[in-house]
Every structure is written in C-alpha cells, then in structure tokens.
N, C-alpha and C positions, 0 to 999 in steps of 0.2 A: 359366410362365416368360416374362418380358418379352422384347421384340424385342432390347433391348440385351444382356440376359443370354444369349440364344440365339446372337447373333453372337460374343460373347466366348467362349462354349463352343465354337463352331464353329471359330473362329480358333485357339484353344488346341490342339485336337486335330488339326487338319489343317495348321497352318502354324507350329507351335512349332519352333524350331530344335533340332537334336539335342543341342546343348550348352547348352540353357537351364538356368538354375539351378532348384533345387527348394527351396521354403521352406514350412514349415507349423508349426503348434503346436496345443496342445489347444484354443486359442480358435477355430481355424478348422476343425478336424477334425469330421467327422460319422460316424455309424455306417457309412455306405457307404465311407468311406475307411480304415476299420480292418478287418483280417482277424484273427479270433480263432480259435485252434486249441486243442484239448484242453480244459484246465480254465480257460483264460483267459475272463474275462467282465468286463462293466462293472458297477461297484458305486458308486453315489452320486457319479458324476462322476469316478471314478478307474478305472484299469484294473487289475484283480486278475489276476495270472498263475496263481495256484493257488486251490484251493477253501478256503472258510472253513467248516471243520467243527469241531464240538466233540470229535470223536474223531480219533485219529491216522490219517493217510492218506498214501499214496504216490501222487504224480501229477505231471503237468507241463503247462504251458501256454505259448502263444506268442501275442503280439500284434504284428502287423506293419502298417506303412503299406501300403495295398492296391496301390499303384502302384509298379512298379520304378523305381529311381533310377539314372540313368546315372553310372557310376563311371570309365569309361575312354572316351577319344576313339576313334572308329573310325580304323583305319589305324595310327597311331603308338602307340596304347594309353597315351597320357599320362593319369595319373590325376586324378580330381577332388579338390578339397579339400572338407572338410566340417567343420561345427561342430554339436555337439548339447549341449543342457542338459536335465537331467531331475531331478526330485525323487521320492524313493521312500521307503518305509518297510517294515520287516520286523517283524511282530508274532507273538506266539506265546502261546496260551492256557496252554500248559505249557512254560515256559522250559527245563526239563530234557530235553524231547524232542529228538530229533535233527533238525537243520534241513535245509537245501537251499541255497537262494540264488537269485539272479537275474543276468541278464547283458544288456547292450546288445549286439545282434548284427547283423552284416551277412552276408547269405546270398543266393546266387542262387536259392534254393529257397523257395517260399512255401507248400508243401503238407506237407512233412515235419515231424514233431515228434519230438524226442529222448526218451530214456527218463527216468523218474523217478529219485530218488536224487541221487547226486552229479554226474550229467551235466548238470544244469540245463536239461534238455530241448534240449540242443544237438546232440549227436553221434547223429544218426539214420542217416545214410548216409555214403558216402565223399565227398559233396559238400564243396567248400571253404567255409570260413566264417571270419570274424574276429569275436571277441567280447571284450568287457571284462567280466569276471565280478566279482560281489560275493558272495563265497562265505561261507556261514555253517556249512559242514560240512567238517571236516578229513578228507579221504579219502586214505588211504595209496596207493590204486591210482593216483591222479592226482598224487601227490607234493605234496599240499597242505602248506603251512607251518603252518597253524592254521585255526580256524573263524571268522576275522575278517580277511579279506584281499581285496585287489583283484588280479586277474591278467589278463594279455592272452593269449587263447587263439587260436592260429593253426592251424586245421584239426585241433586236438587239444585234449583236455581237460587235458593236461599244459601248464600255463601257461609261455609263453616268457619272461615276466617277471612278478614278483609284488611286492606291497608289503604289509607288515603295518600295518593301520589302527590298531593300538594305539599306534604312534609319533606319531600326531596326535590321539590320544584320541577316536577315532570308534569307536563300537560298533554294528555293523550290527544286532544283535539287541536294541537298547535300546528299540525302538518309536518313537524319535524320527525326524523327517524328515531324510533325508540328501540333500544336493545334489551332483551330479556334472556335470563339464564334460569333454567329450572333443572333441579337435580333431585333424584330420589335414591337414597341409600337402602338397598334391600336388606342389609344386615341389621341396620338400626331402625328401619322403616320411617326415616325422617325425610320429609319433603321440604325443600328450600328454594326460595325464589329471590332473584336479584333483578333490578331494573335500573337503567341508566341511559342518558343520552350518549355517554362515552362508550367506545367499543372495548374498553377495559372493564372487566368485571369488578364491581365495587367490593370493598373489603367487607362491608356489612350487608346481610340480606334484608329484604323488607318483610319477608314472611318465612316462618319456620314452624312446622307442625308435624306431629305424628300421624301416620296414615295406616289404617288397618288394611293392609294390602289384600288379605284373604277375603275381606268383605267387599272390596271394590274392584279387584282385579279378577279377570278370568284367566285361563291358561294362555290364551292368545287374545291380544287386543290390537285395534287399529290406532295409529297415531296421526295427528294432523291438526287442522284448524277449522274453526266454525265462526261465522259472523252473521250479523243481521242489521237491518235498518227498520225504523218505524216512522214512515212518512217523512223521510229526509233525503238529502242528496249526499249523505256521508258515504265515503268509500273506505275500504279496509284492505290494505296491500301488504303481503308478506314478501319482503325483499330479499331475505336470506334465511336459510334454515339448515341446521345440521343436527343430527340425532345419533346417539349411540346407546346401546343397552348391553348388559352383560350380567352374569351371575357371580356374586361374591365368592371368592375362593374358599371361604369358610364353609359354604354349603354345596358348592358345585365341584370342588376339587380342581378348579381351574382358576389361574390368576387373573385378576382384573386387568384390563388393558391400561396402558399409561394414559396420562392426561391427553386431551385432544391434541393432535399434531397433524401436520400435512403428510401426504403420502410420499413414498420414495419416487424418484424421477422415472416413472414407468407409466405405460398407458393406463389411464383410469379404467377400472373394470366397470362393465355395464351393470345396471341395477338388477339384471337377471342373475348376477353373481353376487358374492359378498362384497358390499360396497366399502370403499375406503374414504375416510374423511380427508378433505383437502383444505378447507378453509371455512370460516364461519362469520364473515362480516359482510354487511350490505354495501359498503361504500365503494368496493372495488379499488382500483388504483386512483390516486389523487390526480386532479385535473392537470397540473403543470408537469408532473413527473412520471405519468404512467408510461410514457415512451421509453423510460429508462428500464426496459425489461429485455432480457434475452433469455436463452434457456439451454436445456439439454434435450437431446433426442432420446428416444426410448430404445430398449434392447432390441437389436435386430434391425435398427433403422439408421443408416449411415449416409454421409455425403462423401463423394469423392472430392479430392482436392480440385478446386476450380482452376482450370488452366488459363482461361481468358476471362477477365473481369468485365468485359463489355457485353457478354451474352451468357445466358444460363445454359442453353443447349442441352446436350445429353450428359454433361459432366456431373450434374446433381442427380442422385438416385434416391428413390424411396424414402421420403420423410415419413414421420408417423402418419400423416395424411396429406394428400394433395387436394386442396380445396378448389372448387371452381370459382371463377370470378363472379359468376351469377349469384352463388349463395353468399359470398362475402359482401357483395354489393347490397343484397337484400338484408343481410344481418346488420349492416351499418346504415340502412335507409338511404342508399345511394351516396354514401360517404357524406351524410348530412353534417353541416357545421355544428349542429346541436349535439352531435354524437362525439365530438372531439373531446378527449379527456387527457390529452397529453402530447408533448412534442419531445421526441427523443433525438438521438444523433441521426441527422439526415432523414428524418421521417416524421409523419404525424400519426398519432395513435387514436383510434376510434373504439368506442364501446360497441361491441357487436352482440346481438342476440340471434343465435343460430335458428333459422326458421323451422328446422325439422324437429328440434327437441327443446328449444327454449334456453339452451345453455348460453351463459354470458361469457364472452371472451374478449380479449384485447387484440385488435387488428392493427398492425403497424403497416402503414402505407409509405413506401419509399418515395422520397422526393424525386422529381423527374429530371433532375440535373445529372450530368454524367458522373460527378463526384458522388452523389447520393446513391446511384445505382451501384457504383463500384464498392462503396462501403457496405451496402447490403449484401452484395455477393461475397465480399470478404467475411462478413459476419456469418453467412451461411456455410462457407467453407470451413470455418473454425468450429462453430457450435455443433457440427455433425459428429464430432469425436468426443464431446464432453458429456460426462454424467457425474453429477454430484448433488447431494441433498440440499446444498446451499446455493444452487444456481436455479434461476427461474426456468420453468419447463416450456419448451416450444412444442405446440401441438401440430403445427403443419405449415404449409406454404402455398402460394399460388403464383403462377407466372403466365398471365394471359393479357391480351389487348395492350401490350406494352407496359403493364403494371407488374410490380413486384410486391407481394403482400406476405407478411408473416403473421401467424396466429399464435398467441401465447395464452397461458393460464392467466386468469385475472387474480391478482393478489388482493385478498380481502381487506387487509389492513394498510394498504397503500405503501407509500414510501417512507423511509426512515426520516427523511427531511420533513415531511408533513407531520409525522408523529412527534418529532422534537419541537417544532416551532408553531404548529397550527392546531394541534389537538386541544380539546377542552380540558383534558386532565394531563398532568405531566407524565411522561413515560417513566415507569418505575425503574429503579436501579437494577433489579434482578433481570428485567427485560433488556436493559442496555448491555449488561455484561454478556447475556446470551447472544445478543445480536453481534457484538464485536467478536465473540468467539466464532460464530458462524461465518462471518466475513473472512476472518483469518484462516479458517479451515478451507474455505473455497479458494482463497488465493494460494495457500500452500499446495493445493491440488493443481491449480493452473501452472504454478511456477515449477513444481518439482515432481508431480506425479503423473502428468500427462505424457503421452508418447512424444509429443512436441511441446516445448514450453510455450505458454500463452501469456503475453504481456497485455493486460487489460487496457491501460492508458487512460482510463476515465473513472477511477475509483472516487466516488463521492456519495453523500448521503441520499441524494435524489436518485441514484442508480442502485440503491439497496432497497429491495422490496420486502414486505413483511407478510407472512402467511397467517393463518388462523391462530397459531400458537405463538405469534411474534417471533418466529424463526426467520433469520435473514436469508434472503434469496438475491444473490448478486445478479445484475442484469446489464443489458445494453452493451453488446460486443461490437457495435459499429466502428469503434476506433481500435479494436484489439488487433494485435499482430502475433503471428505464430512463427516460432523459429526452432531450430534444432538446439538441444541442450548444449550449453558451454560454447555456443557460437557467438562471436562478437557481433553486436547489433549494428545494422547499418544506420547511418544518419538519415533522418527523414524530416518531414515537417512536423514540428512540435505541435501537439494537439492535446486539449484537455480543458480543465475549468480553473479559473483563477482561484488561488488559495490552496489548491491541491497539487500544484505542479512543483516537482523537485527543481532546485536551482541548476543542477548540471543538465537537466533535460531541456530547460529553457535556453541554456547557452549553447548546447551542442546538437539538440534534436535527436539524441540517441536515447531510445526508451529501453530500459532494462528492468529486471525484476526489482532492483533497488529503487527505481522511480515509482513503481507501484507501492513499494513499502512506504515511501515518503507520503504518498497520497493516503495510504491507510492510516499513517500516523496522524495526519490532519483530521481524518474521520474520528479517530479515537479521542482526540482532544475536543472535537466538536460535540461528540456524544457525551463525554464526561462533564463538560462545562456548560452545555446548552447554548454555546455561542458559535456563530459562523466563523470559518477560517479567516475571512476578511469582513470587517464591519465598517462600511463606508461612513464617513462623517461622524465617527465615534468621538464623543466629547469627554468621556471619563465619568465613571459612576461606581459606587460601591467601595468596599474597603480597599480592594487592590487596584482599582482604576480599570479602564477598558482601553485596550490598544486596538488599532485597526488591523493588526496582524496577530492572530490567536497564538501561533507558535511563539512569537517573541514575548507575548504577555505571560504565557504559562512558564516560559523559561525564566522570566524575571522573577516570578513568584517562587520558582525553585531556587534561584540564587539567594533570595531573601529568607529562605526557610519557611515560606508560607504557601507551600504547594497546594494544600487542601482548600485554600481560598478559591481555587479554580473550579471547585465542584459546583454544579448547577444549583443555584439557590432555590429553584422550584422543587428540588428534591426535599427541602426542609430537613436536611441532615439525616434523612432516612436511608442510610447506606452504611456499610462497614468501612470504617476509615482505612483499614489496611488494604481492603480491596480497591478502594478509590485511589489510594496512593500508588498501588501497583499498576493500575490501569493508566494513570497519568504518566507514570515513569515509562511505561511501554510506549505511550504516545510520543514522549520526548525522544526516546531511543530511536523510534522509527523516523522521527523528524530531523535527525541529525543532518547537518549540512554536508558532512563527509559521507558519501554513499557507502564507503567500505566499513564505516562504523555502524551502519544500520544492520539490525538482525535479519535473518531470513524469516519468511513467514512460518515455516515449520517451527522455528525457535519461538516465535511469537505465540503460537498455539500452546506450546509447552509452558511458556511464561504465564499465560492467562489461566491455565488450569492448575498452576502451582507446581508443575513437574520440573521447572527450571527457574533459576533466579534471574531477575531483570539485570542486565549489565549495568555497571556503574555509569550513571549519567552525569557528566561534569556540570557543576553549578553555573558555569559560564558557557554559553552557547559557542561551540567551536567556530573559529573564523578561518575558513578555508580560502578566502578570496571569493569563492563562489557565493558565500553567504551574504557578503556585502552587496555584490552585484545583484543577487536575487532580491534582497530587500528593496534596493533602489528600483529595480525593474518592476516589482510589484506595485510600488507606489506610483510609478509613472504610468503603468498600465491601468491602474485603478482610476486614474484621471481620464484615461482614454477610452475605457470600456464602460458603456452606460449600464449594461446588465452584467454585474460581476458574477452572477450565477450561471451565465450562459457559457456555451462552449466556444472556445477560441482556437484558432490555429495560428502559430507564429512561425513565419518563414525565417530560416536562419542560414547564415553562411558559415559553415563549420571551419573554414580556413581562417576567417577573420573574427569569428565569434561576434558578428555584428547582426543586427536585426534589419530585415528588409521589409517587414510588413506585418500588420495584425489584422486578422479578419474574424468577424463574428460568424459562426457557422449556424 
C-alpha cells in the first residue's frame, strides 16, 4: 500500500463524519466488500443468489454490502435518502418448475438468512427489514397476486403495495435482463420504484408509497439482495448494482450529491475508502463496438514517448497497473471466442472478469500483424499524456509472450452507435445533446489544450462510449496522431470510416484538426437525425426523402427551408425546436466542404452551450471542387466496400491526387 493510500485509508476510518454519503457500484466493489450468505456466490462477474443445479432444489442466499450504511441521523432520527440501480435476470432450466424470486433488501442484520420457498430468504427473525421483491412464485400464504409482480415488503412477506408486471409487458421469468431503479427521498419519505427492459429509466414509476422511516429504519442498515427457490431449477443473478445514500440538505446541512455520474479519470478508490460511482448498467460495451475504447491514464502515471514502434522495451513506464499475462488470460478464459465483445482498430476486445476481485473489464488484444502492433504502440504513446472526463479510462497494460494487451473500464451503456440504432427505446433528446457536448469538449481538449495536439482520425458513433449517466467517453486512439501545435501535418495513409471522412483528407492524406471537425459534424447529423452518414441502397421514404449521403440530404432540407424535417422521427417531436435547429446547423457548419470555413471545436462547445452564435451556413452547400470529388468518391467506394461501417485505409499519391488502393482494416 502506498503512503498516499495509507493516509486515505486512515483518514476515512478515523475522521469520516457520521453523515458522510455512501457510494459504490460493481466497478469498485471487491470480494472483501461483499458478504455472501447461504447459496449466494460469485459467478462470472455476477452475483448469483441461488444455486445453479440441473435438478430441482430448495434454497436461499443473500449478498450484502459488507459495511453498514447510516440511514438515520443520531438524535433527531432524520432519515437518509438513497438511490439504487441494478440489473438482474431470472433463468430456469425447467420453466414449468416452481420458482421463488429475489428482492432488494435493507436490514439491520447481516448474519441471518431467511427460509427457502416463497420467503425469498427474507423473514428469518423478528428483526425489521424493508424489501422490494421481484416475485416469480404466487404464494397464497403471502397473498401474492400472481407469479410475476413487484411488491414492497415492510417487516412482513405480505406486501404493503404490489404491481403486476404484466401491465408493462415485463416477464421476470423470460431470462432477459431486467433493470430496476429504487429511490427513497428522506425529506418527503417517499419510496419510488421503476422497472424496464431498457437501461433508460422510464418516465413513470410502477410503485410510489410513503414509508415511515423511523418505524422501519435503524441508525445503520445493511443493503443488498436476497433470493430463494422452492423445489425448482430457477437461478437469480444480479449483473450490475450501484448504490448511493446521502442526507438531505434541509436536515443535515450538507447538499445532496448531483445525479449519478461517472467518476473523474482517476484511479477508482477501493471499497475500504469512500467509493465513487462509475457506471450502472449490466450490458457493458456492445458486441461489435466495444473495441472502440481508449482512455486516459491517472495522475502520476505517464508514458514516455515511444521511440521505436516495433518494441515496447523500457520506453513505456508505469501505467496505472501492469497486468500479468496469466491474470488476463484467466480473466478472458484463455481468450475464449465466447468472450469476444468487440473489434476495434487493429485489435479484438474481450470481456474480462478479474479472478482476484470479480471486476469486469474490457481487454483489448492487439492483432499480431506488424501494423497492429505499431498502432497499439502509437496508441500507448499518445494516451499516456491525456486526461479528460470525456475520454474512456485506461486501467493498465500487459506486454508478455509476444502479446500486447490493454485493459479499459467497461462502459455500462455501450456505444452511441448501439444506443441510437439498436436500443429498445429511442435515446432521449436531452441525452443526445449532452453526448454531443461531451464529445465536442473532448475534441477541444485534444486539439487545443494538450501539450501536443492530438488528431483522432476516427471520430464516429461506434467510438463514442456511454457511461452510467449517458455521458460521452471518446475512445479508440489506434489511428490517432500527435503533432506539435501549428505544425503542418505530414501526408500519410488516409484512414478512417466511410461517411465520416473529410473530402480533403481523402484526396491528400493530410489529417488535421479540421478533418476531425468534419467527422464530428457527421456524428452531429447522425445523432440528430437517427440516420447513418451513408445508407446503402436507400430508396427514399418520409416527407423529405432519404439520400445515401446524410450530409447532402440535410443540406438539401436546409436549402428548402425544411431543416427540422431532419430530426429523428423516433423522438416524436419531444425536443425543443430551437435546440434541434441549432444542433443541425452546427452539424452542417462542421461538415462544410471548405476546411477553412469549419469552426474550431472550442467554438463548437460555445455554440452548443449558447455562448456563441452558430456561423451563417449557406443554403447551398459550397462547391470547392473537393466537394464534387468527395461525393463521387464516396459513391464509388460505397460500391467497393462491403462493410460501410468498417475501417478503411486509402493509399494516396499526394503529387497526383490519385488513389492507389483501398484496404479494409
């Protein structure tokens, strides 16, 4: 333990105020911070409350945060407020067998375990408890309404209030992941529950009730989960959990924390300290795009500039952590194909479950080609100097046995690409605006605030990850280049993704901050319209028609005075028209064919927050010569590239502006 860690540990345990908030999630918990009772056990990075057996079994289990949480102030007994989010699934090898269920529980007791069957492992003694049950067994003894309901249990298995999940088309026994949010307001003593398949909290709760906190809370309570079976093969897994408690400012004299958000890019504190929330969703990064993550190193951890890109050698020093090949191999089950969750630039990404603490991470394994290793080394040499709240955090690295491995935080809400096009529910406008502002802030940092300017070269929605609060985290620096400020860029091999590439970059191979701005503009239009930059074989639909090129289509609507028709129809007009118009105009300004007419990313940030006006965007897209060539090139490449979302490199001859080849990377 470092001296700094020791003093942090010492201060926390001996000088923490009695009313300090408690915050933690699965990203910061370790084995020592979980207490498992009965059949509860860890299984592949999740907490299983009951046994996974091929034959029917009756049993119960409980998993608790090992430290008690203060729920009442000393003296006046004013209650704490709390928020929790968790994802869980119920599966059954034999769906016809009798179930059981699980519950989120608050109890002053961390040693007792309730019975199997319909009691959900809750009612063991006369001790008080508060539980929100997710019941899969209709038990007449407890006056259950059916075998698919949510209930609030107060010192009793007979629920004080219930809700039939059939009304919102949620089936607890479907095997699908279910998300739940539970909040208690200490100032109003109102308990509220939301449930959904989506990882977006629904607008309307399923349960709301007043709770006599003084009757059901002790000064300190344990929080966690309980579950049971009754002669069945039903299993109950908690896949993600985050929790925070605090005392309302009106009674404690201290302000409540802001809504759940991810931590700053620093080493996550251990659970022996005051934990920091980082994320709250079960899904991790989405399958195809989890590889699109890169990050920032923490304070005091830097890389030296890599002098030779064919070896790591001694040039790289002190990452946040140097992992061993053995532990990353174990975490990924020998890099099992079933653990693959994405493909990034020049590497494959695996879901990893760290054997020593059960933490879930993303492990990026460099391709064994010379180019792949060079890109990884380039990425390492760049991200060592970067720190920004809108960049994905790098946890550490490994270089053994000829392998180069990077370990990243797992982003709970996956990629922006998946959130836009594959989520059950449309991404709300407020989230989209916040995401675009976050990406703009990250790019302004890379372009203008770093010691050396960083050109990302691969800005796209699949490289933008989303944390718990749907804050943007820009990732994948495998194609990034670092230069001195105001230095003219060298011509190189153009690389990137179709639909996001600036026309001058395709023709010259020179990547500048303005080529990043163009890519960002494509992202803006994609986010606002819900359409991809290039839609192959588009036939035309809707009021404004659909073009294969998103920029061209939006510019046409702008010319015709119908710009707002570009708004994503899935939003169902639930947005501020002035905000939508501003965002679309920013997207067009960034997508200008003339690089000199594009704004800087610092200006874009000011435009999005309303501190600067969007520059006048001509109704007719400027024709710089490059524009025509760009459109023709896109159409020809579109016919040549089978995967238009894949990364391509285009070899160019800068003297003749001719193309010598196209390669899928």
